All heavy atoms as an XYZ file, in Angstrom:
938
protein
N     151.104    122.241    109.176
C     150.357    123.103    108.323
C     151.254    124.305    107.966
O     152.152    124.701    108.581
C     149.103    123.613    109.023
C     148.192    122.441    109.541
S     147.678    121.380    108.195
C     146.438    122.376    107.298
N     151.015    124.882    106.751
C     151.807    125.946    106.259
C     150.878    127.028    105.680
O     149.847    126.677    105.060
C     152.673    125.446    105.125
C     153.627    124.416    105.559
O     154.485    124.702    106.458
N     153.514    123.294    104.964
N     151.240    128.362    105.899
C     150.661    129.459    105.243
C     151.779    130.245    104.564
O     152.751    130.491    105.218
C     149.900    130.341    106.333
C     149.493    131.736    105.636
C     148.719    129.688    106.919
N     151.555    130.575    103.347
C     152.541    131.300    102.536
C     152.008    132.694    102.264
O     150.869    132.753    101.825
C     152.828    130.607    101.181
C     153.849    131.470    100.362
C     153.396    129.186    101.426
N     152.660    133.719    102.636
C     152.263    135.109    102.433
C     152.208    135.399    100.910
O     152.763    134.643    100.043
C     152.921    136.140    103.183
C     154.297    136.549    102.648
O     154.747    135.974    101.696
O     154.821    137.544    103.148
N     151.616    136.498    100.593
C     151.453    136.888     99.148
C     152.716    137.041     98.405
O     152.814    136.624     97.284
C     150.620    138.140     99.063
O     149.357    137.973     99.702
N     153.742    137.626     99.079
C     154.999    137.796     98.403
C     155.734    136.515     98.078
O     156.388    136.268     97.066
C     155.987    138.715     99.201
O     156.431    137.906    100.418
N     155.404    135.444     98.850
C     155.959    134.110     98.685
C     155.267    133.529     97.435
O     155.885    132.843     96.634
N     154.014    133.624     97.407
C     153.198    133.086     96.230
C     153.688    133.795     94.969
O     153.894    133.055     93.964
C     151.744    133.411     96.428
C     150.976    132.388     97.254
C     150.720    132.605     98.565
C     150.631    131.034     97.025
N     150.090    131.447     99.139
C     149.992    130.506     98.093
C     150.686    130.318     95.808
C     149.514    129.198     98.178
C     150.214    128.992     95.849
C     149.622    128.470     97.013
N     153.872    135.118     94.981
C     154.291    135.830     93.825
C     155.691    135.418     93.341
O     155.997    135.274     92.217
C     154.193    137.380     93.943
C     152.784    137.837     94.163
C     152.737    139.299     94.716
C     152.113    137.845     92.736
N     156.495    135.199     94.424
C     157.926    134.662     94.078
C     157.895    133.318     93.438
O     158.604    133.058     92.491
C     158.723    134.678     95.403
C     160.154    134.219     95.261
C     160.987    135.370     94.742
O     160.581    136.544     94.535
O     162.193    135.068     94.549
N     157.053    132.514     93.937
C     156.874    131.139     93.470
C     156.339    131.151     92.021
O     156.946    130.508     91.018
C     155.948    130.330     94.296
C     155.694    128.932     93.798
C     156.643    127.907     94.089
C     154.492    128.535     93.205
C     156.333    126.638     93.692
C     154.199    127.354     92.765
C     155.083    126.347     93.000
O     154.954    125.027     92.605
N     155.345    131.886     91.775
C     154.776    132.006     90.360
C     155.699    132.657     89.359
O     155.662    132.336     88.186
C     153.439    132.746     90.334
C     152.225    131.974     91.109
C     151.495    132.568     92.011
C     152.076    130.598     90.703
C     150.510    131.845     92.598
C     151.030    129.873     91.349
C     150.240    130.527     92.214
N     156.627    133.490     89.810
C     157.591    134.183     88.969
C     158.816    133.405     88.805
O     159.670    133.787     88.002
C     157.935    135.619     89.552
N     158.860    132.316     89.507
C     160.178    131.464     89.563
C     161.320    132.370     89.921
O     162.459    132.222     89.303
C     160.337    130.751     88.223
C     161.288    129.635     88.358
O     161.531    129.063     89.559
O     161.967    129.187     87.406
N     161.134    133.242     90.976
C     162.202    134.050     91.356
C     163.317    133.330     92.258
O     163.218    132.060     92.421
N     164.232    134.045     92.665
C     165.412    133.399     93.478
C     164.998    132.737     94.664
O     165.637    131.731     95.088
C     166.264    134.620     93.823
C     165.827    135.703     92.919
C     164.490    135.499     92.463
N     163.860    132.984     95.241
C     163.405    132.317     96.491
C     162.277    131.355     96.244
O     161.583    130.787     97.109
C     162.959    133.389     97.499
C     164.186    134.048     98.100
O     165.201    133.616     98.095
N     163.829    135.231     98.677
N     161.962    131.030     94.961
C     160.878    130.141     94.602
C     160.947    128.829     95.233
O     159.933    128.269     95.742
C     160.770    130.066     93.124
N     162.154    128.295     95.263
C     162.347    126.889     95.889
C     162.044    126.846     97.354
O     161.539    125.838     97.904
C     163.788    126.386     95.656
C     163.952    125.955     94.196
O     162.978    125.784     93.483
O     165.168    125.814     93.770
N     162.315    127.965     98.093
C     162.129    128.097     99.434
C     160.627    127.925     99.702
O     160.181    127.232    100.682
C     162.661    129.414     99.932
C     162.262    129.758    101.437
C     163.002    129.152    102.428
C     161.263    130.582    101.765
C     162.755    129.385    103.860
C     160.911    130.889    102.994
C     161.685    130.302    104.111
N     159.832    128.606     98.947
C     158.325    128.568     99.082
C     157.692    127.322     98.487
O     156.653    126.865     98.929
C     157.716    129.856     98.492
C     158.082    131.099     99.291
C     158.986    131.978     98.664
C     157.606    131.391    100.474
C     159.374    133.161     99.326
C     158.048    132.509    101.233
C     158.940    133.388    100.664
N     158.423    126.733     97.456
C     157.810    125.662     96.786
C     157.472    124.487     97.703
O     156.474    123.762     97.401
N     158.277    124.158     98.643
C     158.024    122.955     99.488
C     156.749    123.163    100.291
O     155.967    122.161    100.424
C     159.167    122.779    100.504
O     159.435    123.897    101.340
N     156.412    124.380    100.731
C     155.179    124.643    101.455
C     154.038    124.660    100.503
O     152.956    124.088    100.719
C     155.229    125.918    102.246
N     154.237    125.302     99.336
C     153.088    125.482     98.357
C     152.653    124.147     97.710
O     151.509    123.855     97.554
C     153.497    126.506     97.237
C     153.495    127.948     97.936
C     152.545    126.470     96.105
C     154.038    128.997     97.033
N     153.604    123.370     97.483
C     153.398    122.154     96.669
C     152.867    121.015     97.645
O     152.251    120.004     97.136
C     154.628    121.630     96.018
C     154.945    122.585     94.894
C     156.379    122.314     94.281
O     157.047    121.400     94.625
O     156.819    123.237     93.547
N     152.919    121.156     98.945
C     152.310    120.185     99.894
C     150.951    120.678    100.237
O     150.644    121.187    101.300
C     153.215    120.170    101.221
C     152.768    119.167    102.175
O     151.850    118.353    101.849
O     153.323    119.159    103.288
N     150.111    120.457     99.312
C     148.679    120.983     99.346
C     147.863    120.378    100.467
O     146.947    120.933    101.013
C     147.963    120.838     98.040
O     147.987    119.466     97.586
C     148.603    121.746     96.926
N     148.281    119.149    100.887
C     147.526    118.541    102.028
C     147.778    119.332    103.374
O     146.945    119.174    104.275
C     147.989    117.031    102.188
C     147.507    116.134    101.121
O     146.500    116.545    100.432
O     148.110    115.071    100.956
N     148.784    120.081    103.432
C     149.139    120.811    104.589
C     149.082    122.292    104.308
O     149.725    123.103    105.115
C     150.498    120.371    105.158
C     150.461    118.977    105.576
N     151.003    117.910    104.782
C     149.945    118.350    106.686
C     150.804    116.814    105.388
N     150.174    116.946    106.539
N     148.562    122.736    103.320
C     148.571    124.153    102.917
C     147.248    124.885    103.304
O     146.212    124.397    102.845
C     148.775    124.214    101.389
C     148.806    125.608    100.811
C     149.998    126.432    101.338
C     148.945    125.574     99.263
N     147.386    125.915    104.063
C     146.268    126.771    104.403
C     146.496    128.081    103.670
O     147.509    128.684    103.730
C     146.248    127.032    105.902
C     145.139    128.047    106.344
C     146.111    125.772    106.648
N     145.421    128.524    102.960
C     145.371    129.741    102.135
C     144.432    130.730    102.633
O     143.208    130.642    102.448
C     145.146    129.326    100.617
C     145.241    130.623     99.768
C     146.038    128.216    100.196
N     144.973    131.877    103.237
C     144.048    132.897    103.575
C     143.384    133.472    102.331
O     144.127    133.771    101.352
C     144.889    133.957    104.277
C     146.118    133.212    104.705
C     146.268    132.171    103.684
N     142.062    133.691    102.365
C     141.436    134.345    101.152
C     142.048    135.655    100.669
O     142.031    135.954     99.541
C     139.911    134.430    101.310
O     139.613    135.294    102.470
N     142.580    136.337    101.720
C     143.119    137.623    101.344
C     144.346    137.447    100.446
O     144.702    138.344     99.637
C     143.451    138.401    102.673
C     143.933    139.869    102.481
C     142.970    140.711    101.757
C     144.060    140.468    103.860
N     145.111    136.366    100.622
C     146.338    136.158     99.731
C     145.849    135.979     98.251
O     146.504    136.345     97.409
C     147.171    135.074    100.181
O     146.503    133.829    100.243
C     147.809    135.274    101.566
N     144.717    135.291     98.157
C     144.090    135.085     96.734
C     143.839    136.362     96.157
O     144.252    136.707     95.021
C     142.960    134.142     96.693
C     143.392    132.762     97.312
C     142.270    134.074     95.379
C     142.205    131.846     97.538
N     143.233    137.317     96.920
C     142.923    138.721     96.470
C     144.249    139.444     95.968
O     144.375    139.928     94.962
C     142.250    139.438     97.529
C     142.129    140.886     97.282
C     141.108    141.538     96.560
C     143.158    141.763     97.725
C     140.997    142.864     96.248
C     143.168    143.173     97.373
C     142.037    143.691     96.795
N     145.260    139.441     96.913
C     146.558    140.146     96.608
C     147.190    139.623     95.465
O     147.649    140.401     94.526
C     147.418    140.162     97.906
C     146.814    141.010     98.986
C     147.848    141.097    100.071
O     148.488    140.099    100.554
O     148.009    142.238    100.656
N     147.310    138.250     95.253
C     148.122    137.685     94.251
C     147.326    137.901     92.910
O     147.916    138.226     91.919
C     148.326    136.152     94.571
C     148.915    135.461     93.279
C     149.350    136.088     95.706
N     145.997    137.613     92.873
C     145.204    137.801     91.779
C     145.338    139.298     91.182
O     145.591    139.542     90.030
C     143.751    137.476     92.013
C     142.770    137.576     90.816
C     142.850    136.700     89.803
C     142.115    138.786     90.655
C     142.016    136.766     88.745
C     141.306    138.923     89.504
C     141.255    137.966     88.561
N     145.184    140.216     92.136
C     145.278    141.661     91.741
C     146.576    141.974     91.097
O     146.670    142.691     90.068
C     144.972    142.529     92.988
C     145.008    143.984     92.668
C     144.799    144.755     93.907
C     145.027    146.351     93.564
N     144.946    147.095     94.815
N     147.637    141.548     91.709
C     149.048    141.858     91.218
C     149.262    141.181     89.860
O     149.757    141.879     88.928
C     150.086    141.318     92.149
C     151.496    141.739     91.969
C     151.722    143.151     92.346
C     153.153    143.362     92.470
N     153.415    144.765     92.926
N     148.870    139.975     89.709
C     149.064    139.182     88.420
C     148.159    139.809     87.368
O     148.573    139.825     86.199
C     148.924    137.678     88.556
C     149.926    137.008     89.473
C     149.644    135.554     89.520
C     151.412    137.236     88.876
N     146.992    140.169     87.707
C     146.139    140.861     86.747
C     146.593    142.126     86.213
O     146.596    142.461     85.015
C     144.728    141.021     87.388
C     143.593    141.532     86.522
C     143.252    140.645     85.443
C     142.357    141.860     87.379
N     147.225    142.818     87.063
C     147.890    144.226     86.684
C     149.119    143.967     85.890
O     149.405    144.722     85.015
C     148.235    145.009     87.923
N     149.940    142.986     86.188
C     151.268    142.789     85.550
C     151.294    141.826     84.418
O     152.159    141.920     83.610
C     152.294    142.312     86.638
C     152.608    143.249     87.661
C     153.591    142.875     88.587
O     153.905    141.595     88.761
N     154.174    143.816     89.416
N     150.340    140.817     84.410
C     150.455    139.844     83.355
C     149.171    139.858     82.589
O     148.862    140.751     81.792
C     150.754    138.386     83.953
C     152.141    138.365     84.632
C     152.425    137.045     85.092
N     153.600    137.040     85.957
C     154.110    135.978     86.530
N     153.464    134.771     86.406
N     155.267    135.949     87.211
N     148.363    138.847     82.780
C     147.059    138.694     82.024
C     145.954    138.178     83.011
O     146.290    137.427     83.990
C     147.166    137.875     80.815
O     147.405    136.511     81.263
N     144.672    138.256     82.597
C     143.622    137.690     83.355
C     143.776    136.162     83.436
O     143.528    135.576     84.363
C     142.338    138.056     82.831
C     141.135    137.536     83.813
C     139.850    138.111     83.462
O     139.708    139.037     82.584
O     138.854    137.853     84.159
N     144.119    135.562     82.292
C     144.301    134.127     82.357
C     145.362    133.657     83.217
O     145.100    132.635     84.113
C     144.695    133.602     80.903
O     143.625    133.999     79.948
C     144.896    132.186     80.803
N     146.519    134.251     83.355
C     147.531    133.868     84.237
C     147.150    134.113     85.708
O     147.408    133.314     86.634
C     148.893    134.612     83.932
C     149.516    134.149     82.750
C     150.825    134.820     82.461
O     151.871    134.609     83.247
O     150.903    135.606     81.509
N     146.396    135.216     85.985
C     145.930    135.541     87.209
C     144.855    134.471     87.776
O     144.967    134.041     88.928
C     145.317    136.864     87.296
N     144.038    134.090     86.833
C     143.051    133.098     87.225
C     143.702    131.761     87.413
O     143.311    130.951     88.339
C     141.974    132.872     86.105
C     141.002    134.046     85.975
C     140.156    133.964     84.764
C     140.023    134.119     87.238
N     144.691    131.350     86.589
C     145.419    130.121     86.847
C     146.090    130.100     88.116
O     146.020    129.041     88.924
C     146.345    129.808     85.759
C     145.774    129.475     84.373
C     146.854    129.452     83.207
C     145.067    128.091     84.465
N     146.714    131.178     88.522
C     147.361    131.313     89.925
C     146.301    131.138     91.016
O     146.588    130.390     91.987
C     148.071    132.623     89.987
N     145.188    131.815     90.796
C     144.140    131.736     91.859
C     143.632    130.330     92.020
O     143.350    129.807     93.069
C     142.942    132.619     91.533
N     143.506    129.618     90.864
C     143.104    128.214     90.920
C     144.086    127.334     91.673
O     143.705    126.464     92.418
C     142.757    127.651     89.481
N     145.372    127.631     91.394
C     146.403    126.789     92.006
C     146.429    127.074     93.554
O     146.603    126.064     94.316
C     147.761    127.210     91.400
N     146.099    128.278     93.856
C     146.092    128.584     95.214
C     145.017    127.880     96.032
O     145.072    127.579     97.256
C     145.945    130.043     95.604
C     147.215    130.889     95.046
S     147.020    132.640     95.145
C     147.404    132.942     96.787
N     144.010    127.657     95.375
C     142.730    127.014     95.964
C     142.926    125.526     96.164
O     141.995    124.842     96.670
C     141.495    127.330     95.142
C     141.171    128.852     95.314
C     139.947    129.301     94.522
O     138.821    128.885     94.813
N     140.256    130.031     93.418
N     144.037    124.903     95.723
C     144.292    123.528     95.991
C     144.538    123.320     97.395
O     144.452    122.208     97.947
C     145.575    123.123     95.205
C     145.368    123.129     93.628
C     144.128    122.452     93.220
O     144.027    121.235     93.425
N     143.247    123.098     92.548
N     144.961    124.369     98.180
C     145.053    124.224     99.636
C     143.619    124.470    100.278
O     142.651    124.708     99.571
N     143.670    124.562    101.650
C     142.404    124.797    102.341
C     142.238    126.348    102.460
O     143.103    126.950    103.173
C     142.379    124.186    103.760
C     141.111    124.385    104.471
C     141.097    123.584    105.754
N     142.148    123.856    106.737
C     142.159    124.757    107.667
N     141.087    125.566    107.891
N     143.205    124.867    108.480
N     141.306    126.953    101.754
C     141.117    128.343    101.842
C     140.358    128.719    103.077
O     139.235    128.105    103.444
C     140.314    128.792    100.562
C     139.966    130.346    100.631
C     141.105    128.490     99.279
N     140.929    129.668    103.746
C     140.241    130.253    105.017
C     139.749    131.640    104.677
O     140.501    132.530    104.399
C     141.240    130.160    106.200
C     140.644    130.845    107.418
C     141.708    128.778    106.494
N     138.424    131.849    104.901
C     137.857    133.134    104.796
C     138.040    134.008    105.983
O     138.114    133.354    107.123
C     136.398    132.997    104.470
C     136.086    132.443    102.999
O     136.885    132.661    102.167
O     135.045    131.708    102.909
N     138.074    135.191    105.808
C     138.164    136.139    107.053
C     136.767    136.199    107.633
O     135.797    136.508    107.054
C     138.502    137.593    106.566
C     138.679    138.650    107.615
C     139.723    138.279    108.625
C     138.967    140.031    107.016
N     136.739    135.806    108.979
C     135.527    135.882    109.822
C     135.675    136.803    110.923
O     136.848    137.414    111.068
C     134.989    134.595    110.220
C     136.007    133.794    111.079
O     136.878    134.429    111.649
O     135.830    132.565    111.251
N     134.717    136.975    111.834
C     134.778    137.870    112.937
C     135.905    137.481    113.828
O     136.645    138.385    114.424
C     133.456    137.939    113.708
N     136.078    136.251    114.117
C     137.105    135.844    115.140
C     138.488    136.197    114.592
O     139.430    136.727    115.308
N     138.783    135.870    113.365
C     140.024    136.267    112.772
C     140.284    137.718    112.629
O     141.394    138.206    112.757
C     140.124    135.639    111.284
C     140.657    134.169    111.272
C     140.559    133.673    109.852
C     142.038    133.972    111.809
N     139.223    138.451    112.421
C     139.276    139.932    112.307
C     139.725    140.546    113.709
O     140.599    141.357    113.660
C     137.961    140.543    111.974
O     137.529    140.135    110.611
N     139.184    140.046    114.779
C     139.601    140.480    116.022
C     141.024    140.118    116.396
O     141.727    141.023    116.962
C     138.660    139.890    117.132
C     137.166    140.370    116.994
C     136.298    139.564    118.066
C     136.998    141.786    117.170
N     141.401    138.929    116.138
C     142.763    138.570    116.302
C     143.791    139.280    115.487
O     144.776    139.699    115.927
C     142.965    137.030    116.119
C     144.407    136.456    116.466
C     144.816    136.761    117.926
O     143.969    137.049    118.755
O     146.004    136.711    118.145
N     143.456    139.561    114.240
C     144.288    140.323    113.261
C     144.423    141.773    113.782
O     145.517    142.371    113.727
C     143.636    140.272    111.901
N     143.346    142.370    114.365
C     143.445    143.642    114.932
C     144.448    143.651    116.085
O     145.222    144.641    116.183
C     142.046    144.175    115.325
N     144.354    142.617    116.954
C     145.214    142.613    118.117
C     146.593    142.440    117.617
O     147.631    143.180    118.130
C     144.981    141.482    118.883
C     145.679    141.362    120.314
C     145.466    140.073    121.055
N     146.013    138.956    120.320
C     147.369    138.748    120.246
N     148.150    139.448    120.758
N     147.776    137.574    119.624
N     146.944    141.595    116.668
C     148.285    141.415    116.097
C     148.845    142.661    115.399
O     150.002    142.980    115.453
C     148.303    140.227    115.148
C     148.208    138.891    115.697
C     147.942    137.848    114.613
C     149.342    138.478    116.646
N     147.910    143.394    114.646
C     148.311    144.628    114.010
C     148.799    145.706    114.996
O     149.827    146.268    114.653
C     147.042    145.214    113.227
O     147.330    146.370    112.610
N     148.063    145.783    116.093
C     148.529    146.745    117.158
C     149.840    146.252    117.845
O     150.736    147.064    117.958
C     147.427    146.973    118.145
C     146.295    147.745    117.704
C     145.184    147.876    118.783
C     146.726    149.218    117.318
N     149.934    145.020    118.169
C     151.090    144.433    118.874
C     152.378    144.594    118.005
O     153.422    144.887    118.542
C     150.851    142.989    119.179
C     151.922    142.296    119.974
C     151.591    140.884    120.435
O     150.422    140.476    120.320
O     152.522    140.183    120.826
N     152.239    144.207    116.673
C     153.456    144.179    115.941
C     153.562    145.353    114.918
O     154.433    145.322    114.059
C     153.560    142.841    115.099
C     153.590    141.632    116.047
C     152.728    140.723    116.153
C     154.833    141.593    116.855
C     152.801    139.658    117.060
C     154.963    140.386    117.631
C     153.940    139.515    117.782
O     154.063    138.363    118.618
N     152.577    146.334    114.922
C     152.541    147.369    114.025
C     152.565    146.964    112.579
O     153.275    147.440    111.753
C     153.666    148.402    114.363
C     153.642    148.981    115.741
C     154.720    149.837    115.986
C     154.850    150.564    117.351
N     154.086    149.895    118.421
N     151.588    146.028    112.306
C     151.365    145.404    110.977
C     150.316    146.097    110.289
O     149.258    146.407    110.838
C     151.117    143.930    111.060
C     152.308    143.051    111.678
C     151.799    141.629    111.904
C     153.507    143.101    110.779
N     150.444    146.219    108.874
C     149.221    146.580    108.096
C     148.168    145.585    108.111
O     148.416    144.361    108.486
C     149.834    146.855    106.704
C     151.243    146.328    106.711
C     151.637    145.985    108.072
N     147.009    145.990    107.613
C     145.824    145.032    107.614
C     146.102    143.707    107.110
O     145.923    142.723    107.718
C     144.686    145.684    106.913
C     143.272    144.961    106.911
C     142.192    145.783    107.103
C     143.141    144.154    105.544
N     146.564    143.590    105.839
C     146.734    142.364    105.156
C     147.730    141.435    105.854
O     147.525    140.267    106.077
C     147.153    142.623    103.738
N     148.753    142.005    106.269
C     149.793    141.272    106.997
C     149.239    140.659    108.289
O     149.519    139.471    108.648
C     151.103    142.016    107.325
C     151.839    142.304    106.079
O     151.617    141.732    105.022
O     152.849    143.206    106.206
N     148.552    141.494    109.006
C     147.945    140.947    110.381
C     146.861    139.855    110.100
O     146.830    138.905    110.831
C     147.410    142.138    111.141
O     146.377    142.754    110.405
N     146.079    140.011    108.955
C     145.069    138.949    108.787
C     145.722    137.666    108.444
O     145.362    136.589    108.876
C     144.152    139.444    107.599
C     143.284    138.282    107.099
C     143.250    140.586    108.060
N     146.798    137.723    107.527
C     147.489    136.453    107.063
C     148.184    135.823    108.294
O     148.150    134.658    108.474
C     148.418    136.818    105.892
C     147.613    137.284    104.752
C     149.251    135.648    105.591
C     148.395    137.932    103.623
N     148.875    136.659    109.137
C     149.547    136.084    110.383
C     148.451    135.578    111.289
O     148.649    134.359    111.819
C     150.332    137.122    111.084
C     150.987    136.739    112.324
C     152.097    135.564    111.976
C     151.733    137.983    112.962
N     147.430    136.202    111.492
C     146.264    135.582    112.367
C     145.745    134.257    111.853
O     145.574    133.377    112.567
C     145.067    136.590    112.487
N     145.632    134.197    110.551
C     145.175    132.904    109.885
C     146.190    131.845    110.107
O     145.854    130.746    110.498
C     144.936    133.085    108.388
O     144.031    134.144    108.202
C     144.413    131.806    107.781
N     147.452    132.153    110.020
C     148.490    131.103    110.230
C     148.490    130.639    111.733
O     148.526    129.464    112.056
C     149.870    131.666    109.920
N     148.307    131.625    112.623
C     148.332    131.231    114.045
C     147.086    130.440    114.430
O     147.219    129.481    115.137
C     148.492    132.509    114.885
C     149.790    133.148    114.803
C     149.949    134.367    115.704
O     149.022    134.925    116.376
N     151.235    134.836    115.771
N     146.000    130.837    113.850
C     144.718    130.037    114.193
C     144.801    128.616    113.590
O     144.278    127.737    114.255
C     143.528    130.794    113.507
N     145.495    128.440    112.554
C     145.658    127.067    111.930
C     146.852    126.343    112.491
O     147.053    125.255    112.086
C     145.841    127.272    110.439
N     147.674    127.010    113.523
C     148.733    126.374    114.072
C     149.700    125.993    112.946
O     150.315    124.928    112.942
C     148.402    125.190    114.927
C     147.641    125.623    116.137
C     147.327    124.395    117.031
C     146.460    124.841    118.363
N     145.743    125.950    118.437
N     149.810    126.990    111.978
C     150.704    126.688    110.831
C     151.978    127.481    110.894
O     152.074    128.498    111.562
C     149.912    127.137    109.572
N     152.982    126.994    110.136
C     154.190    127.777    109.973
C     153.863    128.879    108.921
O     153.112    128.548    107.977
C     155.376    126.897    109.548
C     155.832    125.960    110.590
C     157.134    125.318    110.266
O     157.102    124.346    109.455
O     158.101    125.728    110.783
N     154.392    130.106    109.132
C     154.096    131.105    108.259
C     155.377    131.433    107.381
O     156.422    131.735    107.993
C     153.705    132.387    109.021
C     153.493    133.590    108.342
C     152.427    133.498    107.359
C     154.202    134.776    108.395
C     152.110    134.663    106.629
C     153.887    135.856    107.661
C     152.856    135.817    106.830
N     155.287    131.290    106.062
C     156.435    131.399    105.162
C     156.426    132.732    104.592
O     155.370    133.090    103.878
C     156.271    130.339    104.085
C     156.396    128.962    104.633
C     155.399    128.236    105.385
C     157.403    127.997    104.457
N     155.867    126.976    105.679
C     157.080    126.815    105.134
C     158.640    128.066    103.840
C     157.882    125.730    105.150
C     159.528    126.934    103.783
C     159.102    125.748    104.579
N     157.579    133.497    104.601
C     157.469    134.907    104.112
C     159.000    135.287    103.800
O     159.849    134.758    104.210
C     156.910    135.867    105.148
O     156.784    137.115    104.617
C     157.753    135.821    106.404
N     158.950    136.399    102.959
C     160.210    137.127    102.740
C     159.950    138.578    103.083
O     160.753    139.403    102.668
C     160.644    136.958    101.180
C     159.700    137.419    100.171
C     160.186    137.042     98.778
O     161.214    136.477     98.561
N     159.370    137.538     97.755
N     158.953    138.809    103.876
C     158.654    140.175    104.302
C     159.413    140.362    105.695
O     159.128    139.728    106.647
C     157.185    140.303    104.540
C     156.709    141.710    104.998
O     157.498    142.505    105.512
O     155.506    142.037    104.690
N     160.338    141.318    105.773
C     161.177    141.566    106.862
C     160.296    141.938    108.155
O     160.761    141.835    109.308
C     162.175    142.640    106.600
N     159.094    142.364    107.959
C     158.245    142.723    109.160
C     158.045    141.503    109.929
O     157.730    141.777    111.251
C     156.842    143.282    108.670
C     156.917    144.664    108.074
O     157.922    145.392    108.234
O     155.991    144.990    107.420
N     158.159    140.377    109.502
C     157.930    139.095    110.268
C     159.180    138.394    110.806
O     159.069    137.472    111.461
C     157.162    138.128    109.330
C     155.864    138.704    108.998
C     155.608    138.990    107.716
C     154.781    138.684    109.898
C     154.341    139.483    107.306
C     153.503    139.136    109.467
C     153.294    139.561    108.225
N     160.357    138.964    110.419
C     161.570    138.294    110.777
C     161.715    138.161    112.385
O     161.429    139.208    113.067
C     162.812    139.154    110.225
C     164.110    138.527    110.499
C     165.180    139.310    109.874
C     166.570    138.653    110.111
N     167.579    139.652    109.571
N     161.857    137.085    112.810
C     162.145    136.806    114.206
C     160.917    136.485    115.000
O     161.003    136.131    116.216
N     159.791    136.486    114.438
C     158.537    136.111    115.103
C     158.428    134.573    115.192
O     158.838    133.921    114.247
C     157.256    136.685    114.363
C     157.126    138.212    114.365
C     155.797    138.507    113.617
C     157.155    138.829    115.659
N     157.839    134.134    116.325
C     157.710    132.730    116.481
C     156.822    132.107    115.395
O     155.853    132.707    114.952
C     157.051    132.491    117.797
N     157.160    130.998    114.907
C     156.313    130.275    113.890
C     156.531    130.780    112.547
O     155.896    130.341    111.590
N     157.527    131.652    112.306
C     157.778    132.268    110.993
C     159.011    131.632    110.312
O     160.096    131.500    110.927
C     157.951    133.792    111.103
C     158.339    134.360    109.814
C     156.647    134.454    111.568
N     158.897    131.222    109.169
C     160.046    130.816    108.317
C     160.279    131.948    107.306
O     159.525    132.167    106.406
C     159.724    129.570    107.542
C     159.604    128.290    108.405
C     159.768    127.055    107.611
C     159.846    125.767    108.430
N     161.278    125.428    108.554
N     161.366    132.653    107.608
C     161.744    133.862    106.852
C     162.955    133.618    106.031
O     163.978    132.983    106.395
C     162.015    135.018    107.849
C     162.600    136.304    107.233
C     161.865    137.098    106.522
C     163.926    136.500    107.369
C     162.402    138.229    105.993
C     164.532    137.585    106.765
C     163.771    138.441    106.066
O     164.300    139.560    105.483
N     162.922    134.273    104.769
C     164.076    134.303    103.890
C     164.131    135.687    103.313
O     163.101    136.281    102.936
C     164.070    133.225    102.745
C     165.424    133.168    102.081
C     162.911    133.444    101.856
C     165.561    132.027    101.022
N     165.379    136.223    103.326
C     165.484    137.551    102.830
C     165.301    137.643    101.254
O     165.540    136.631    100.578
C     166.880    138.161    103.120
N     164.839    138.704    100.810
C     164.569    138.910     99.356
C     165.878    139.025     98.629
O     166.829    139.458     99.062
C     163.819    140.157     99.055
C     162.423    140.131     99.495
C     161.645    141.382     99.138
N     160.422    141.487     99.807
C     159.201    141.502     99.276
N     159.187    141.569     97.979
N     158.109    141.463     99.955
């Protein structure tokens, strides 16, 4: 299973230098877990920078994986991870979702570098 953080999705949609790194996880939709919070973050960013149509197309593409909503259990685990690793809310929720799904977590966010289960590439 794979979880891609918001920066990875944005890199993929922009066809940035690290797009191929994230592409293998994103395109394997049978093994893709998508925290609902990543849909929010990516949609918001694309809506601000591009167009509503492009933002909606990206959100639709993201929903090809298994979307996981934030529930009470994930909230509690995210709070624990937030304190343990000094992570902001969104990062801790996405990491908690990856851990709950026993998924590899794909990111280019240096806050996660060196954590178990993380596939990191520098920006």
